[in-house]
C-alpha positions as CSV (number, residue, x, y, z in Angstrom):
1,X,-89.3,-71.2,-216.1
2,X,-86.2,-73.3,-215.4
3,X,-85.7,-71.9,-212.0
4,X,-89.3,-72.7,-211.0
5,X,-88.8,-76.3,-212.2
6,X,-85.6,-76.5,-210.2
7,X,-87.3,-75.3,-207.0
8,X,-90.1,-77.9,-207.4
9,X,-87.6,-80.7,-208.0
10,X,-85.5,-79.6,-205.0
11,X,-88.6,-79.6,-202.7
12,X,-89.7,-83.0,-203.9
13,X,-86.3,-84.6,-203.5
14,X,-85.6,-83.1,-200.1
15,X,-89.2,-83.9,-199.0
16,X,-88.3,-87.6,-199.1
17,X,-85.8,-87.0,-196.2
18,X,-88.4,-85.3,-194.0
19,X,-88.9,-86.8,-190.6
20,X,-92.0,-88.7,-189.9
21,X,-94.7,-87.1,-187.9
22,X,-94.2,-88.1,-184.2
23,X,-97.8,-89.3,-184.0
24,X,-97.2,-92.0,-186.7
25,X,-94.9,-95.0,-186.8
26,X,-93.8,-96.5,-190.2
27,X,-93.0,-100.2,-190.4
28,X,-92.1,-100.1,-194.1
29,X,-95.4,-101.5,-195.3
30,X,-97.9,-99.4,-193.3
31,X,-98.2,-96.4,-191.1
32,X,-99.5,-97.0,-187.6
33,X,-101.3,-94.5,-185.3
34,X,-103.5,-94.3,-182.2
35,X,-106.6,-92.2,-181.9
36,X,-108.2,-91.3,-178.6
37,X,-111.9,-90.6,-179.1
38,X,-113.4,-87.4,-177.6
39,X,-116.6,-89.0,-176.4
40,X,-115.4,-91.8,-174.0
41,X,-111.6,-91.7,-174.5
42,X,-111.3,-95.1,-176.1
43,X,-107.9,-95.6,-177.9
44,X,-108.3,-97.0,-181.4
45,X,-105.4,-98.6,-183.2
46,X,-105.0,-97.5,-186.8
47,X,-103.1,-99.2,-189.6
48,X,-102.8,-97.4,-193.0
49,X,-101.5,-99.8,-195.6
50,X,-99.2,-98.2,-198.2
51,X,-100.3,-100.5,-200.9
52,X,-104.1,-100.7,-200.7
53,X,-105.6,-97.8,-198.7
54,X,-103.8,-94.7,-200.0
55,X,-105.1,-92.7,-203.0
56,X,-102.6,-91.1,-205.2
57,X,-102.9,-87.3,-205.3
58,X,-100.7,-84.5,-206.7
59,X,-97.4,-84.7,-204.8
60,X,-98.2,-87.7,-202.7
61,X,-101.0,-89.7,-201.1
62,X,-104.3,-89.2,-199.2
63,X,-106.3,-91.5,-197.0
64,X,-109.6,-91.0,-195.1
65,X,-110.6,-93.7,-192.6
66,X,-113.7,-93.9,-190.4
67,X,-112.8,-95.4,-187.1
68,X,-115.2,-97.2,-184.7
69,X,-114.1,-98.3,-181.2
70,X,-114.6,-102.0,-180.4
71,X,-115.4,-101.4,-176.8
72,X,-117.6,-98.2,-176.8
73,X,-118.5,-97.9,-180.5
74,X,-117.2,-94.3,-180.4
75,X,-116.5,-92.9,-183.8
76,X,-113.8,-90.7,-185.3
77,X,-112.6,-89.9,-188.8
78,X,-108.9,-89.7,-189.7
79,X,-107.7,-87.9,-192.8
80,X,-104.0,-88.1,-193.6
81,X,-102.0,-86.5,-196.5
82,X,-98.5,-87.7,-197.2
83,X,-95.7,-86.9,-199.6
84,X,-94.3,-89.4,-202.1
85,X,-92.0,-90.8,-199.4
86,X,-95.0,-91.6,-197.2
87,X,-94.1,-88.9,-194.7
88,X,-97.2,-87.3,-193.1
89,X,-97.6,-83.7,-194.2
90,X,-101.1,-83.2,-192.7
91,X,-103.3,-85.2,-190.3
92,X,-106.7,-84.3,-189.1
93,X,-109.0,-86.2,-186.7
94,X,-112.7,-85.4,-186.3
95,X,-114.1,-86.8,-183.1
96,X,-110.7,-87.6,-181.5
97,X,-107.0,-86.8,-181.1
98,X,-103.9,-88.5,-182.4
99,X,-101.6,-89.8,-179.7
100,X,-97.8,-89.3,-180.0
101,X,-95.9,-92.6,-180.4
102,X,-94.1,-92.0,-177.1
103,X,-97.5,-92.2,-175.3
104,X,-98.6,-95.5,-176.8
105,X,-99.0,-98.4,-174.4
106,X,-99.0,-102.1,-175.5
107,X,-102.6,-102.5,-174.4
108,X,-103.8,-99.5,-176.5
């Protein structure tokens, strides 16, 4: 029993030092991402507030956000799961793809 607790504690402590997913940027108050829609390729800016949009779940946070492009009205749904340190552990986009931060352009 004690060894199982020690393993869980170790995972949770070291999970805080995990690197951020390269498709997200953390500014301290929110996570930022860009989603390119499958239909017409519009790039949608996404901001996930750490204080108001994330639901607390076992071991971290979850957010589901429906996105609508302002130019083409393309739609995509983003679901993100994070650990307690707000590091992305899983991200799924239906109707689009997440762009790596290195591919972002100012006009996106």
